[in-house]
TORFIVO-361702 format. One record per residue: residue in one letter; x negated, y, z negated of N, C-alpha, C in turn. Coordinates in steps of 0.02 Angstrom, whole numbers, plus 50000, padded with zeros to 5 digits. Each point is the difference from the previous one (the first is absolute). Layout:
<nodes>
aXYZXYZXYZ
...
</nodes>
This chain:
<nodes>
x487605222548402499894992549996500895002549936
x500494994750036500474998049956499874997249943
x500315000749938500024998049943499764990450002
x500584998950025500014991350020499484996450029
x499635004350038499134997350037499585002149946
x500025003449952499335001249942499864993849972
x499194997349999499694994049969500164994050045
x500355001650061500024991950048499765002450064
x499984993450032499795002550075500615000850038
x499734999350091500515003250019500774993650014
x499624994250000500454995150014500364996949950
x499785001849926500564998049961500525004749974
x499755006650041500685005349990500364997250047
x499884998550069500384999150067500494993849970
x499684994349947500524995649990500424999849949
x499585006749958500635001349940500585004150024
x499725005650059500615005050021500424995450043
x499924991150005500504996650067500444997349943
x499684997049954500394998049919500465003549964
x499745006050005500595005749981500455000750052
x499805000350069500655002950034500494993850016
x499764995049997500364992750004500454999249930
x499765003949941500344998249960500555006149988
x499905006150035500455004949992500715001050041
x500225000549934500964999750029500095004150066
x499565006350004500135004550069499944995750063
x499404994149988499814996650054500484996250028
x500334996049917500454996950041500515001250016
x500345006349990500685002150033499745002250067
x499585003750017499685001350077500004992750045
x499964994349950499864995250043500914999250015
x500224998949962500704996350004500385006250051
x499915004850000500155005850044499694998450064
x499534998050009499654999150076500484994550018
x500044994549970500274991250016500775001749973
x500385004050004500595001449997500284998450071
x500514992349974500384996650053499674995750042
x499344998749992499344994050023500174993349981
x500584999949919499784993349995500614994950008
x500375005950052500534995350040499524994750052
x499535004450005499804995350061499594993950010
x500054999149917499544993249977500784994250013
x500455002449982500594995249998499784992050048
x500055005050077499684992550046499694997849977
x499155001149984499494997649978500374995049947
x500345001349935500044993749971500564995250016
x500515003550068500354994250023499644994850041
x499505001850031499474997450040499684993549960
x499845002649933499674995049938500474995150004
x500515002949981500524993449973500214993850073
x499835004350063500184995850059499384993249980
x499455004049992499524995250006499764993949937
x500355003949936499904996149950500614994650011
x500485000450035500454992850015499694994550047
x499445002850057499764995550038499394996849969
x499845003749937499484994749973500034998049946
x500774997149979500124995349963499944993250029
x499854995449942499974991950031500644997049981
x500555004749986500664994549985500705006650036
x500384996150023500605003650001500375003849944
x499905006649997500575003749928500594999250000
x500405000249961500775000749999500265005950048
x500454997550041500345003350059500135006349976
x500315001849954500075007949981499545003049952
x499405000649981499564998849956499865009050008
x499695000550073499805005650037500545006149992
x500674997250002500645006049991500205000049937
x499944995949953500255001849933499255005749966
x499394997150015499425005549964500165007650039
x500194997350055500155007850033500555003749983
x500454998049999500625002549952499835001649929
x499694995549978499855003549906499445006649999
x499584999050039499525004350011500375006250026
x500415001250056500285007250015500615001549933
x500264995449988500515001149939499565004349931
x499144998449988499725000549962499855007250007
x499685000150087499895007750007500335006450005
x500864997250006500485006849980500075000149938
x499824994149960500055003149924499675003749967
x499355000850036499235002549983499845005250047
x500825002950025499705004150061499735006449959
x500065003349962499735006549964499224999349983
x499704992449990499244999549984499724997350071
x499575004650000499604999550083499744992649998
x499444997449957499794995250006500224994249985
x500684999249953500294993350003500344999350075
x500435005650029500134999650042499664997150059
x499335002650007499664998250055499794994750010
x499964997849909499754991750008500624996250022
x500605000649978500604998450006500084997950086
x499965007150037500144998750082499354995850018
x499295001449965499594994250050500174993150000
x500224998449915500304991750011500554998350036
x500405005050010500745000650037499714999050073
x499695003250036499804998350079499464993849998
x499544998849957499674994449990500614994849999
x500354998049974500744995749979500235001550075
x500065005750018500424998250088499554997850037
x499575001250029499304997650040500134991449978
x500024998449935499964992249990500664998150026
x500565004049989500654995850019500235002250061
x499575003350048500215000050085499524993650011
x499424999049982499644994350037500544993049962
x500104998549958500454995049974500795000650051
x500285003250022500605000550030499734998950074
x499495002350036499644999750054499854993350004
x499754993949960499964994349987500574997050009
x500625002149973500454995549974500675000650074
x499605004650039500355001550074499844994850039
x499484996549982499644995150058500074993950000
x500204997050053500204992249998499454995849970
x500064994149960499344996049967499764997550086
x499234997249956499684998950052500144993450033
x499784998450040500044992850033499634995149984
x500134994849971499544993749963500124994450033
x499374995950001500134992550014499885001550092
x499755003650036500044999350064499764996750031
x500114994650038499654994750028499235002550057
x499634996249961499245001450023499824997750068
x500404998850063500064997650044500405002750063
x499964998150069500225002550038500844999150006
x500425006450005500534999450008500295003350053
x500754999650031500235003550034500415005949976
x499625005649999500195007749980500365004450051
x500805002449973500525002350031500135004849973
x500055006550026500255007049970500205005150050
x500065006149956500175004550052499505005849989
x499635002750051499445003350016500275008049957
x499445000249947500135006849974499515003650014
x499404998750021499565003550034499484998150026
x499695001750050499414997950048499445004449997
x499384998849984499475003950003499264998050024
x499995003750030499224999850063499514999049948
x499634994950016499234997649965499545002350052
x499355001249971499384999950049500154992550051
x500044994449964500154993850047500284997049995
x500595003450013500694995749995500635005049982
x500364996049971500745002549973500214997549942
x500425003549957500214996149935500695002349989
x500484995949973500675000550011500194999149928
x500705002649975499995001349944500974997850015
x500014994949949500824997050019500194999049932
x500675003050016500474999649922500724993950029
x500365000249948500514994050000499664994050031
x499624997349974499564993250020500174994249974
x499974994050050499904993949988499664995950023
x499764996749933499484992350021500234997150001
x500004995750084500134992049999499314997050005
x500254992650004499514994750026499645002550067
x499434999649989499614998650082500244993750043
x500225001450041500454994950050499324996750026
x499525002650003499404997550042499604994949969
x499964999649928499694994849966500514995949949
x499904992350021500494997849948499734999249946
x500544998449960499614998549916500424994049966
x499684998849959500604994549968500245001449938
x499915007449980500455002349938500095007150053
x500815002550003500085004350042500115005649932
x499835005150041499965005549961500775005350024
x500275001349935500745003950038499915005550016
x500485002850037500085007950018500025003849950
x499765005049990500055006849946500045006350030
x500555002049969499995009550004499525002649966
x499665006750025499555001549946500535008849991
x499825001649937500215007249990499665005050015
x499294998750020499625004350021499785000150056
x499565005750021499794999450065499284994950002
x500034998150065499364997150006499525002850085
x499404999949977499515003650079499704995950020
x499875000850041499574995050043499575003050052
x499424997050019499555002550060500264995250076
x500195002350045500084997350069499464996350005
x500034995850046499554994050019499625005250056
x499304998150006499585003750052500174997450065
x500265006350039500074998050093500825002049999
x500434998549925500765001750008500155006950021
x500215000650050500445006150042500615003149993
x500494994249962500725000149991500165008049992
x500395000650025500345009049999500684998349945
x499725002649944500354998949943500275008249963
x500404999849979500185007449978500374999449934
x499965005549957500364999449930500964999150023
x500104995649952500524996750015500314994950039
x499414996650040500104992550026499924994949942
x500454996150028499934992749949499514995950031
x499574997649980499544995450007499774996149962
x499614994150039499694992349960499504999750026
x499504997649935499284997850027499654995349950
x499694996250029499704994549969499235003449953
x500154999549950499295003249951500034998249946
x499385000249955499934998849942499785007449951
x500564999149957499975004249943499705000249942
x499885003449952499914999849940500195007249962
x499924999449925500375003049967499355006849999
x500095006249956499345005850007499484996449955
x499495002550014499474997049956499875004149942
x499834997049939499545002749966499645005149979
x499885003949962499445004049991499294996850026
x499565002750003499364998450042499544995849927
x500125006349962499664997749923500365001549933
x500114997249952500425001949954499835007949977
x500515004550001499995005950002500015003750062
x499804997350057499825003150077500995002849997
x499805002650082500695004150020500674991950012
x500655002749954500364994350004500425000950081
x499604993750035500365000050066500894999550002
x500224993049946500674998749999500215005449971
x499855005149957500345003349976500275005650056
x499565002950043500175001850077500584997350033
x499724994150006500604994950041500705000349987
x499954997749928500765001649959500545005450008
x499505006950007500455005549999499855002750077
x499854995850048500055002550065500544994350036
x500424995349945500464995650021499594994550041
x499314997650000499754995950047499924992549962
x500094996750018500184992949962499424993450024
x499835000750069499344995550028499625003650065
x499544998850007499755000750066499634994750030
x499835000250050499684995050042499835001250062
x499854995650051499914999050067500294995950037
x500375002450084500434995150023499344995350047
x500294995849997499664992750030500334999650084
x500335005050027500254998150072500135007750006
x500494997050071500455009450027500555001549963
x500175005849997500585000849960500724999050065
x500324998449972500654997150025500485004949989
x500465003350046500435005849979501054996450004
x500124999549934500414997549991500635004950027
x500075003350000500355005550003499925007849996
x500345001850045499445007950034500605005849942
x499755003549980500845003749947499465007049992
x500565004850010499905007549978499815000549917
x499595004649998499925003049912500594999149979
x499884996849951500875000849964499845003049918
x499745006149999499935003349942499625007050028
x500105005049946499475003750033499315001250002
x499674994649944499354999349969499684995450077
x500324995750009499954996450071499955003450054
x500615005249999499865003950075499255005349991
x499885001749972499465004049969499294995850025
x500074995249973499574995250012500104999350082
x500474998150018499864997650074499835006750043
x500205006449981499595006950028499365001249999
x499944997849937499175000349971499434995450072
x500544994250005499414995050055500365001250064
x500495004850012499945002550088499715006450028
x499755002849920499695005849998499064998350003
x499994993049997499374998249979499714996250061
x500434997150047500124997350055499745006950041
x500595005250014499705004450033499485002449992
x499705003049958499315001749985499454994750033
x499934994349972499564994250041499984999150075
x500675001850027500015001150076499545005350014
x500105005849971499625006750011499064998049996
x500214997849926499235000749952499754992249989
x499714996450044499954990949976499535000849948
x499485004150006499364998349954500065002149938
x499685000349950499945002949918500325005850000
x499885005250052500315004350005500745000349981
x500274994750043500764999550003500294996049932
x499544998549964500114995249925500025005649948
x499555004650009499965004549958500665005850001
x500054999950064500785005850011500524995249975
x500024994550007500634996949988500274999349917
x499105000749956499945000249921500205008149987
x499875005250048500275007249973500655001150030
x500444995950037500435002250015500554995049977
x499974993149970500494995749984499644998049924
x499515001249992499654996349926499734993650017
x499994997550045499914992550013499144999050006
x499564999849952499344999450019499804993249983
x500294993650024499574993350002499584998450072
x500105004750048499864997250050499325004250027
x499745004749960499335003750004499404994750007
x499615001050029499424994650004499515000849933
x499794994349982499695000649937499425003249987
x499695001550045499415005850013500135006350000
x500385001950042500375007349984500315001249929
x500434995349983500364998849924499295002349941
x499424995250015499535000649973499635008349993
x499885001450059499855006950020500325006749947
x500714997850021500315005549961499924998649921
x500044993849963499864998349919499375002950003
x499514999550015499205001549988499915007849998
x500295003650046499905007950014500635003949965
x500354995149950500405005149956500785002350039
x500074997650070500575001150045500584995349991
x500064994849953500274996049988500705001850002
x500145006449948500725003649992500015002450079
x499895001350039500365001350077500304995050008
x499864993250012500404994850004500454998649939
x500135002849961500464997849944500515006150004
x500454998350029500345006750022500385002149925
x499785007450003500345002749918500035006450015
x499765003149948500245008450005499745005550037
x499434996750029499545003350071500325000650045
x500454992850018500405000550060500685002749994
x500284999249934500775001150010499995009050004
x499425001249950499975007650006499895002650070
x499554997550038499955001750067500654999550043
x500404993349989500505000750034500655004949981
x500015001949951500305003149957499945009250032
x499285000949989499915005350040500055001150074
x499834995250039500234999050062500705004150018
x500424994849961500845002149992500235005649993
x499475002149936500245008149986499855004250054
x499335001050012499585003450064500675001250057
x500214992750018500375000950061500775001350003
x500154999849930500735003050013500015007949989
x499545000949951499955008349998499875003050047
x499444998750043499985001350051500595000250057
x500314995650016500484998550028500895004649973
x499815001549952500475004349981500065009449992
x499054998350002499635010050001500175000950084
x500334994450038500125003450076500705002450019
x500474998449930500545003649982499905005949982
x500505005850004499855005649970500654999449954
x500464995650000500365000649957499974995949948
x499604994750000499754996949953499445002449959
x499495002150041499495004349954500395005549958
x500445003450013500095006749971500684996649924
x500274994950019500624999049951500034990949962
x499714997250053499834991949976499705002149924
x499744995449958499584999249960499564994250025
x499555001150057499714996550030499304995549964
x499945004649956499394994249970500234993949950
x500865001649971500254995649969500194995050047
x500185000650059500184994350040499464997350014
x499605002850016499204996550047499834996849920
x500164999749947499644995849940500514995250006
x500545000450001500334992549981500064997750075
x500105003350061499684995250069499204996349976
x499895002749992499234996549980500134993849965
x500285001749947500004994549938500444992050051
x500485003550021500374993850043499614996650061
x499305003350006499694996750055499584996349964
x499795001849921499534996949980500174994849962
x500715000349992500304992649961500114995750053
x500165001450065499954995350055499374997850008
x499555003449999499324996250017499744996649921
x500225002349954499924996249930500204991250034
x500695001150014500464993150006499634996150061
x499645003350053499694996750054499474998149984
x499605001049967499434997349978499974995949944
x500534996949982500004994849949500295002549923
x499885004949981500145003449946499644997349922
x499135001450013499924995549965499795005849935
x499634998749944499735006049945499895005850028
x499275000050029499805007149993500405006550035
x500304996250055500565004150055500675000149949
x500344995749955500555003449970499825004949973
x499214998449951499915007249945499905006950051
x499774997750061499895007650033500765000750008
x500594997850029500455002650017500575002249937
x499774996049942500275001649951499805008949972
x499275000550010499715006349995500295007350053
x500354995250068500235004150040500535002349996
x500444996549967500785001049965499755006949967
x499714999149935499735005049962499875005650015
x499434999950063499675004850044500895004450034
x500264993950039500675005250012500505002649963
x500024995449945500495003849937499815007049994
x499305000549962499665007550005500085003550046
x499794999350063500235004250031500765003750015
x500504995349984500705000250006500155004349941
x499724998449939499935005449964499715007649971
x499445000750043499535003149997499454999249934
x499844994150007499514998949936499474999350027
x499394996949955499344997250033500184993350013
x499724998850062500074995250041499644992949968
x499335001049986499504995449978499925001049930
x500024993649952499695001549941499914991949974
x499875001249930499784993649969500654996449978
x500395005349970500644997349998500504997750049
x500015002650071500114994650042499674992250020
x499435001749991499894994249984500084994949955
x500115001549936500214995749938500664998850031
x500555001650009500544999250028499774993350061
x499715002850046499974993450064499744993449950
x499485000749938499864995049999500534995549949
x500455004349965500444997449953500604995150077
x500165003550037500474996750053499694994550006
x499485000650046499714993550019499944994949940
x499745001149943499954994149945500814997749982
x500505004550018500634998649983500094993850076
x499905002350033500294995550085499444995049986
x499494999249993499364997550027499624997649945
x500024998549941499374999949957499484995850019
x499944993750041499704995850011499385003350039
x500085004050014499415003650044499625004149950
x500254999449931499505006549952499134994949998
x499944995250001499294995150000499845000050072
x500315002150039499575000050075499635004650021
x499535000050036499525005050039500195006550005
x500624999050034500465005550031500155004449968
x500374998349947500235003649948499435005149971
x499484996449986499545002249960499555004550016
x499914997950068499565006550033500495003350040
x500454999950011500665006550033499965002949947
x500324999749949500075004549948499545004049951
x499344996849998499505002149969499775006350080
x500014998050051499445003450050500515007149996
x500805000450016500455007649990500015003249936
x499824996049934499915004249932499675002950008
x499214996250035499445004449988499855005850058
x500614999050069499985005750037500545005149966
x500594999549978500275004949960499555003449956
x499744995749945499705004249934499335003650031
x499704994350037499365006850028500025004250041
x500724999950045500005007550029500285004049960
x500244997249934500455005149954499415004149971
x499424997149971499565003249979499325003850032
x500064996550056499375004050049500535006450043
x500625001350000500275005150038499635005149990
x499925004449952499595007149995499254998050050
x499724995450007499375000550029500094999250081
x500594995849996500224997550067500265008250053
x500375004149961500175006550020499445004850023
x499495000149944499475003950020499694998750061
x499974994250036499834997250062500395003450059
x500764999349973500175002250054500095007150039
x499925002550060499935006250026500435000150060
x499945007050020500254999150078499764999950060
x499334998649989499484999650068499994992350012
x500104999050072499954992750020499374995149949
x499455004150004499424994849936500204997149943
x500425006849961500324998049926500474996150017
x500475000950040500374993849995499824994050029
x499624997150050499584994350017499774997849941
x499625003349957499705000149950500384996849952
x500495002949970500534999149973500394992749989
x500105000650070500494992550026499284993550000
x499305002750011499534993249987500094997549944
x499755007049949500024996549910500464997849987
x500854999850016500404999049989500124992050011
x499804998350080500054993950015499294995849963
x499505002049988499684996549945500304999549957
x500155003949943500234999849940500584994850001
x500425000150048500504995749999499774992849989
x499464998450061499804993550006499484998149944
x499855004749965499604999049937500434998349944
x500675003249996500334999749948500424992950004
x500184998650050500634994350011499494993550008
x499245000450042499854993649998499374997449920
x499945007149982499804997149924500434997449962
x500605002949995500394997949951500264992050010
x499914998350072500274992649989499574995950026
x499275001949983499424997350000499854993349952
x500375001549948499704995749936500534994350015
x500524999350028500694997150010499634995150069
x499915003850057499514995150043499714994749977
x499445002649965499364997649955500344993849968
x500495001649959500424994449943500064993850062
x500575004350031500424991950045499434997450054
x499565002550028499674999550063499444997549990
x499435004749929499334997849986499505003250041
x500235005950032499425003250031500385008550007
x499535002650029500235008050004499705002750056
x500155004650003499735002950091499805007849986
x499285002250023499715005449970500115004450062
x500164998450064499925006250045500865002150018
x500444997749958500675002550004500175007450003
x499665003849970500185007550022500025000350059
x499284999450031499795002150073500554996850053
x500094993149985500284995650041500915004249986
x500055002049955500765003450017500245007849997
x499175002950012500255005850027500024999650077
x499474996150024500154999550074500674996250018
x500384993649974500364995850042500625003149969
x500095004449937500755001149984500175005450030
x499575004250028500465007350046500094996950080
x499674992950015500064998650069500794996750005
x500014995849923500694997450006500515003249989
x499995005549975500605006049956499875004150081
x499765001650037500155003950049499974998150059
x499814994850030500094996550052500304991849995
x499654996249961500324991850026500774999849955
x500305002749950500585000649968500495003550044
x499975006150025500445005050047499924994450058
x499514998350043500114995450039500454993950004
x499974995349930500364995650005500735003149997
x500215005049940500525001550013500575000450066
x499455006650033500355001050071500064992750034
x499754994749994500134994250036500554997149974
x500034999249956500564997049968500925002650014
x499835007850022500495004950026500084997950064
x499524997050046499964997750073500144994050010
x499964995249956500064994150025500824997650020
x500395003149959500725001350029500104998750084
x499485006650009499925001750076499504995450052
x499684994949965499564996150030499385004950017
x499885004749975499505003550019499384999949940
x499854997549951499784997749951499195000750006
x499824998050081499355002649990499485004750023
x500665004550009499695007149998499675003849936
x500264996749952499655002249943499694993549960
x500014994850012499614994149972499494998250028
x499575003850073499614999750004499505005149976
x500255005850002499615003849937499854998649922
x500604996650004499824997949917499404995750001
x500034995150054499444996549989499334999350016
x499895008350025499285003350002500055004149937
x500385001949975499895001749919499744992449937
x500584997950026499804992749956499184998650018
x499784997750045499424998450027499415005549962
x500195004749989499495006549978500094994849924
x500545001049956499954998349926499604992249993
x500174994650053499544994249991499285003350013
x499855003450039499325002049998499535001349945
x500605004649968499715003749923500034995449951
x500424994349994500004994649969499534994349999
x499644998850057499424995650008499295005249990
x500175004850041499365004949981499665001149932
x500595001749960500034999049915499914994249987
x500064995649986500024993049990499314996150005
x499695003050059499264998250014499485003449957
x500295004649981499435002949975499644996349928
x499445002549999499654993849920500415002349945
x500334994749975500094999749939500775003849999
x500304997450061500615005349999500554997749931
x499774992349996500594997149949499454997249954
x500335000249913499584998549962500494994849957
x499544994849987500444996149950499685001249912
x500724998749989500155002749925500134994649954
x499725000549923500204993949966500775000149987
x500174994349970500824998749983500235002949941
x500395005250007500395003949941500444996749951
x500014998649954500504998249971500665003349993
x500414996749981500835002949990500035004749968
x499635000249936499975005449944499765006050025
x499374999450049499705006250015500375003050039
x500304996350063500395003150030500645004749975
x500074998649964500495001849934500055005849981
x499275000649969499745004849975499835004750037
x499644999050068499865005450060500595002550034
x500714998450002500575000050018500225005649948
x499894998749920500405004549976499515008149995
x499254999350014499645005049994500085002450075
x500084998750064500375003650043500645002049984
x500564997849977500645001749967499955007149957
x499334997949957499955006649945499685006850055
x499404997450037499905005350034500465003750059
x500494996750013500355002650046500745005149977
x500164995849950500605003649966499935005149941
x499565000349964499775008749963499835004250054
x500055005149966499805005850019499495004449984
x499914999949929499535001449958499234996650014
x499605002649950499324997150002500024994049968
x500764997949958499624993949995500254993350032
x499975002750062499974994450056499464998350021
x499545001549963499304998150015499864995249963
x500324997149935499934994549956500174992150068
x500415002350030500164994450064499324998150036
x499545005150013499384995250022499724995549938
x500045000149949499664996349948500354992550030
x500695001350011500434992649995499744997550081
x499935004750031499674997350096499114996649968
x499735005349974499544995349997499814993949964
x500474998049946499974994749979500344991750034
x500565004750042500334994250043499294999050058
x499625004250022499654999050052499134995949959
x500074999849943499434995549973500344992849961
x500604998950015500264994549962499784994750041
x499684997850071499754994150036499424999349929
x499695005249987499354996749941500204994649966
x500795001249973500024995849944500504994550025
x500104998450058500134994150016499844994450013
x500104995049978499724993050002500234994650072
x499855000550054500294995150037499964994050001
x500384993750009499744993849996499544996450020
x499684995449974499554996550030500064994250035
x500504997350002500474996550055500684999550011
x500054999350061500825001950018500214992150078
x500494999249977500304994250036500705003450045
x500064998550060500675003150021500524994449988
x500565002250025500574998249988500224991750022
x499394998450043500144991550038499274998949954
x499555001249971499274999049985499674999250068
x500315001050057499345000350063499525006050008
x500045001549937499455006750006499865000749942
x499315000949975499724998749926499285006449993
x500205004649982499425003950001499655001749904
x499305000550035499544999249945499535005449998
x500365006849943499505005550003499464998749957
x499395002350035499395001849957499685007450006
x499645003849988499625004849991499795003250075
x499864992950023499685003250073500524997350059
x500544998949988500574999750050500384993149972
x500425000950047500554994049998500034994850044
x499874993249962500084993150057500714998149989
x500104996650063500794998850021499904991850018
x500384996249980500174993750013500715000450026
x499874996150083500745000950030500064993450011
x500624995649987500254992950009500465001250056
x500335006650011500675000950048500085005950042
x500245000650050500145006750048500395003449979
x499985005650025500795005249993499885001649939
x499285003049966500035004249932499535005150018
x500015002450062499525006150017500435005849963
x500505001349993500205006449955500034998449925
x499944995449967499714998549925499305001649996
x499694997250044499275000949996499755008950018
x500365001850027500095008950014500015004749935
x500724995749971500295003449946499414997549946
x499734995049996499365000049924499605004050013
x499644998450059499375004350022500235008549975
x500335001150012500385007749977499945001849927
x500394993449967500084999649947499205001349943
x499484994950044499454999849972499495003750018
x500365003750035499455006150041499174996450015
x500134996650045499404994750009499984995650079
x499535000050008499884994850072500234994249984
x500254994350049500014993750005499654994250015
x499874996449997499494996050045500334992949974
x499924993250046500234994849996499504995049936
x500214997049944499554997649973499394995350020
x499474999049970499694996850046500144990649989
x499614996650056500234993149991499414998249954
x499585000849992499504996949945499605006349983
x499474999449936499545004649967500275005749963
x499675004049988500005005749938500455006750045
x500205005249980500285004550024499995006649937
x500135004650008500115006649964499414999049942
x499354998550013499644999949943500064992849951
x500324997050022500154993749956500724999049979
x500525005049988500485001449990500574993850009
x499774998450091500234993450030499734995750016
x500104994149972499564995550026500464993250035
x499884999250055500454995450020499684993850042
x500314993650007499654995450015500604999050065
x500114992550031500574998650044500734999949956
x499964997149949500624999049984500355003749948
x499445005749978500245003349937499425005149988
x500335005349978499565007149980500075001849927
x499575001849980500195003849926499765006849997
x500585001249973499825009750006500195002649938
x499395004449981499835003149935499805008450033
x500625004149986499975005750037499445006049951
x499974997749947499495004349957499614994449938
x499625003049976499604994649948500285000349920
x500505003249993500314999749962500674996049992
x500134998750061500744998150009499914992549999
x500714996749978499864992250034500084998050071
x499894996350017499924995250082500684997649998
x500124998750067500594997350033499704997050068
x500434994650000499804993350061500415002150061
x499735001350077500465000250037499964993550033
x500654995349992499904993550041500095001150072
x499744996050045499944999950078500044991550018
x500584996649986499954993350012499744996149955
x499675000849955499724994549926500744997049991
x500134994449980500304995049963499945000749917
x499515002649978499885000849942499335005749976
x500125004049956499715006549979499394996649941
x499455002350049499434998549973499825004849924
x499804997849957499675005149923500415002550004
x500604998349974500705007449962499605001549957
x499644998349950499785005149925499895006150017
x500155003849964499905007450021500275004450059
x500374995450038500625003050039500515003349988
x500135005950006500635001949962500704999350058
x499904999850082500504999550043499824996150050
x500424995050005499824994850065500585002050073
x499595004150054500485003650051499904994150045
x500595000150040500234994050044500515004050047
x499894997650066500465001550049500634993550002
x499774995649989500464993149980500064999549941
x500544996749984500144996249931499474998449960
x499705003149931499374998949984500234996349896
x500704997450000500024999249919499764993850008
x499614996749957499584995849963499344998350035
x499845004850041499374999950035499415003349943
x500165001649958499505002549943500324998149921
x499714995249978500244998249938499895004749931
x499275004050033500115006049933500435003749969
x500095001149947500625003949980500215008650034
x499055002149971500015007850012500195000450084
x499914996650046500115000550059500685000750033
x500195005650013500705000950023500235000350069
x500354996050014500134999850077500445003250025
x499815004250064500125005550032500124996550071
x500434998850013500134994450093500655002450034
x500094995950042500585000550051500564998149948
x500024997449983500634999049935500115006249946
x499525003249988500195006649957500245003350050
x499575003350056500325005250055500814997250020
x499964994950004500814996850050500505001549932
x499905000649947500554999649942499875008249972
x499405004250009499965003449963499835007150044
x499984999850063499665003750043499345001149998
x499685006650050499175000350006499815002449923
x499474997649980499755000049947499205005249977
x499955001849946499355004349988499794996949938
x499354998650009499444997749944499545004549977
x499775001049930499575003749979499554994949959
x499444998550018499524997149967499615003249938
x500204999049938499735004249929499574994849954
x499575002949971499584996549958500374996049988
x500615000349962500454995049954500284997250033
x500084998850075500454993850048500215004950055
x500714996250017500065004650081500825000849980
x500145006850015500685003150010500294999950055
x500704996550003500234999450044500615002650011
x500075005150061500805005650016500044995950047
x500744998850006500414998950056500355006050028
x500344998750056500565003750030500604999849958
x500184995449982500504998349967500015002949924
x499185001449978499925004749943500195005550009
x499775003450039500035006350010500745002550028
x500334998750043500695001350019500684996549974
x499634993949952500714998049981500604999050018
x500524999249970500724997850034500365005150037
x499895003550060500485006050024500314996750049
x500475002850030500434998650071499684997850043
x499495003250017499464998750055499744995049999
x499734998449941499384994049988500364993250024
x499724994850046500494993349995499924995749941
x500574998849975499804994749956499494994349994
x499874996849956499374995450000500294992350050
x499564998550033500124994250030500244995149983
x500264996250014500354993649977499724994150034
x499654994749957500014993450061500184998650037
x499764999250057500424996050056500254992849997
x500494998449996500204993349989500024997850067
x499694993550000499854994450042500594997350046
x500045001950060500814997150041500114992349980
x500544998950011499974992150000499894995950074
x499844993249986499774998050030500474998850082
x499895003150062500784995350036499814994750018
x499584996049989500024990550000500484997949954
x500524995950031500204993949946499534995349941
x500175001149930499504996449969500444993150016
x499504994449979500184994750019500284995749921
x500734995750002500154999449926499584994949973
x499805001949948499704993549948500354994449994
x499684994750013500034992249981500024998749935
x500404999949983499994998949906499884991049990
x500274997550039499784991950017499254997650002
</nodes>
C-alpha cells in the first residue's frame, strides 16, 4: 500500500489524491496544453451574451456605447497581449461589447414603428410583397402602403389618408380567389391593427419580432382584393418571391393535398399551408425540423449537386485526369446551396448552414479539415453581425446547440465509431445505423431544452421517428424534389413530384404513428431565463473544451434543468385588453373571458403556468375554497398565507374590501373599493401599461406590467394618450344675452 494510504480508508485517499492532482502545476500545464487554441471558440459565446444583454435592457442605451466599450477592450487586449489572463478577459469583454454594438446598429437600421393607427375599416392600397397560402385561405403582405378613408362608411369625422413606412399583412376574405402575384398594386377594404404585445409580462416579444421584420400592422380583409395595376417584380427580392409562388402553384397542380403543402415547404420554405393536424403530428413526433428548412435540407441539396456534377465530370476522361473535379464540384454545390437558401427565404437555420457550407468549401479548396467547432463559431459571428435579433429566437438557439453537439459528440466518439466500421456489409450497416441513431440523439437532445423553454413541452420518441424519417427525406423526398425543379422549365415536373408525394406520404405516416404513441409529448414546467442561460453555458462548456474539464458543463446543465423548481409563476394574469383574466390555483387555472379572440393568449398562459384551464364557476366554491364566486364577483385566495383579491364580474361596488389586496376587473374599477389596501388592476391598467401579472403575497399584492418589464424600447409603443372628443358637427345656437 502506498504511504499516502496508511491509516486512512480508500475514499479519503481518493479525495486527497484528487485534491493534490488539482493543485499540481503539472496537471495545470497538461490542461493548458490539451485546451490550447480552444479559448478563441468562446468569443462567439461572449458575443451572443452581449446581444442578449442589449435586448434585456429596459431602456435604450447611448448609440455608440457598445462600439466605445469594444474599442477600449480591444486596445486593452493589445496592450496586455503578453499576459494570457488579462488578454483573455479583455477579449471576452470586447466581443461581448461587439455583440451589444451589433444589436444597437441592427435596431438603428430599422424604421420607427407605426403609431396611432385607426382602429376601424380603412381602404388599404399597396404593392404585393408576398402571397402566402394558409390552410384556410391566403395571406398577403403589402409594401409602400397607403391608408385611405373607407368610402363605404360615412363618418362625421374624416380620417386623412396616411402613407406607412412599414409593411402591412392581412388575411384575404374567405372565398376571395383573385389571382394576385408579387409586384401587383392592389386595394382592399380591411381592418388592421399594430402588432400585439406579449401575452404576459416577460413573455415572447411579438412586437420586437414585427419590428425587425419591418411589419407595421396586420389584420383581415372585409371584401375582395381589387387589382389596381399588374406589374412585374421590380427588385431581386420580389422576383425571388414571384419565383417561389410560381413553384408553389406548379406543385399544387400536381399534389393538391397535404403532400403538396409539405413539398412546397421543402422546396420554397413556405410552411403556412400545411394542415394543422399534420403540423401537430410533426411537432409531437419530433419531426418539426423537417418542415423548418435548415441544415438537413441544404446538406441534401448540396450533396445532390455535388454527386451530380462529379458524376458528369467522371464521364469525361480528360476532366477526370486533369481537372480538380473535387474542388470544382464543391464550388458548384456551394452555388446551388446558395440559390436554395435564397429560394427558401434565407432564415436563420439555413443561413447558419450555408455559412458552414462556405467554410466547408474553403476548407476543401485549402486542403484543411472541413467540419470543426471553429467553423461553427465563425458562422455564429457572421450571423450575429448580420442579424443579431435572431439570437433570442428558438431557431438560432436550437440550430447552433444541435450542430455544436454533433461536431463535439462525433469528435469525442470517433475512436469507438471506427471500431464498429468493417469491410463486411453487416458491419457497415451496423455502423451506419449507429451513426444515424447517434446523430438523432445528439442533435435532438441538445435542442430539447430550447424547445421546452419556448413551447412548454418535449417529445419522447424523437430518436426513433428521426431514424425512420430522415433517411427517407435524404434519399427519396429531397432528391425527387430537386429533379422536379429541373424539370419544371420543360413542364415535366409531375414525373418527379408524384414519387416525391409517395415519400412525403410515408413521412406523414411516421409522424402520425409516432405522435399517436402513449405520452408522445410531455408538458414541462416553465424554465426561467436565468436557468436557460446557465444551461446554455453548460452546453457550450461541454461542447467547446476537449479535456475532462468539459464534464463540469454537466453541472450547469443540471442546474438549468432544475431551475423551474425555483420559478414562482404569477397568481393572476390580465391580457392586454382585459378580455381574459386568469387565476392560478394548485388545482388548476380558472379563466374569466369577456371578449373573443384571446385563444393565443390563453394557450400562452397555460403553457407558462403548466396547467389546464377551465372557466371560472358562475357561483359556489372551487379549488378547495381558493375561489369563491357569486354572480357579480369572485373572491380569490390562492394560498392560505396569501392575501385575497376580488374579481369583479359586473358589480358596481366591491363588497367587503377590508383585507383585499387587489381589485381585478375587465372594466374600469377606480373608486369601486375605497379601502386603501386594495390595489385596482383593471381595464385602464392594461390599456396604459399592457398585460399585467399579479402575485398575492402575505404583505399585499405585487403588480408587474408589461411596460415595467420591457421599458422604453424602439419596438415598444409609447403609452396611449386619452382620445380627444371630436367637435360637435351641429351648430351651436347663440345665447340670448337679453
